[in-house]
N, C-alpha and C positions, 0 to 999 in steps of 0.2 A: 504494500500500500504506500509506504513512503517513497518508493521509486516512481510510482505513478504520479504522485503529487509533485515530485521534483521534476519529472518530465513535463508536466503541464506548466509548471512555473518557468522552465527554460523555454518552452514553446511561446508562452505569452511574452516573455522578455525579448525573444527574437522577433516576434511580430511587432512589438512596440519599437524596436530598433529599426525595422524596415519602414514602418510608417514615419518615423522621425527622419530617416534618410530621404524618403520621397518628398516629404514636406520641405526639407532643406533644398533639394534640387529644384523645387517649384518656386521658392521665394528668393533664392540667392541671385546676385547679379550675374548676368551671362557675359557681360563685357565690361571693360573699364568704365566706371561711372554710370553704367546702365542699371536702373532699378525697376522693379515691377511697377505696373501702373498704379496699384493701390498705394504704394509708398510715395510715389510722386504726387498723387492726389492729396495725401495727408500733408505733405510738405507745403503744397500750395494753400491748403486750408489753414495751416499754422501761420504762414506768412500773412494771409488775409486777416486772421484774428489779431496778430500783432499790430498790423497797420490800423485796424479799427480801435484797438485798445489804447493806442497812443493819444487819441482824441477824447478819451474818457476822463471825467473829473475824478481822478483817483488819488490825488495828493491833497490832503486836507489837514488843517490844524485849527484848534480853538484856543483862544486866549481869553480868560475870564479876569475881570478887574472891577474895581470900584470907581465909577466915573465921577462921583461926587463925594466929598468928605463926609457929609451927613448920612450917606447910604452905606451900609455894610453888607456883607454876604457875597460880594463879588457877583452881582446880578447882571452887570453889563458884560458883553462879550463881542469878540470879533472872530469870524469864521472865514478861513481861506479855502476855496474849492478850486483846484487847478488841475490841468492836464499835464502831460509829460513835457510840453514846451513852455510851461509856466503861464498858460493862458487860462482865464476863468474869471472869477469874481471874489470879492471880499464882502461879506455881509457883516454889518455891525448893528448891535442893538444896545442903545444906551438907556439904562433904567434910572428914572428919577423917582422922587417921592410919590408923585401923583400920575406919572405917565411914563411911557416907554416910546422911544423913537427908533426906527430902523432905517439904515442906510445901506446902499449897495454901490460899490465902485468896481469898475472893470479893471482887469489886470491882463497885461500882454507882456510876454517874456519876463515874467517875475517882477514887473514894474507897472505902475499906474500913472496915467496922465493927470489924474486928480491927486491933490495932496493927501497923503495917508497919515493917519494918527500913528503914534509909536506902537500902539497895540495892534493895529492893522499890519504895520511893517513886520512886527514880531510874528504874527500869524503866518504871513507869507514866508518868512525865513524858516519857521518850523515846518512848513509844508514841503519845502524843497527836499528831494530825495538825497 
C-alpha cells in the first residue's frame, strides 16, 4: 500500500512539473524584448493609471491654529489639497467668537498669486512630498 501511495505522489508531482513547464513556455518571451500581449496590455494600463494619478489631489496637509487671542481650541484651520505638480487649492476657515469665514486660494507649482497667510504657507510646505 505505501508503494502505491508513493507512486501516485510521484505521478502527481511529475504532472505538476509538466504543467509548470508548459505554462513557462507559453508566457516566456520568445525574442529579445518581446513579451506576451497580456503583459504589454498590463504595462500600458499601468502607464495610463500613473498618468491619471498625477492629476489627483493626493498631497494634503492641515494646519490648525488660533486666529484670535480670545479664541482657544485651535478652531481655525488651513487645508492644502495639491496634485503631484503642486497645483490645487488652499482652503482656510477662520473661526471667530460669533462667526466663521472660509476662504479659498488657488495654488500653481506650490505657489499662489494671492498673498498667503503663514498658516497657508505652512500647509503647502507640509503637503509637499
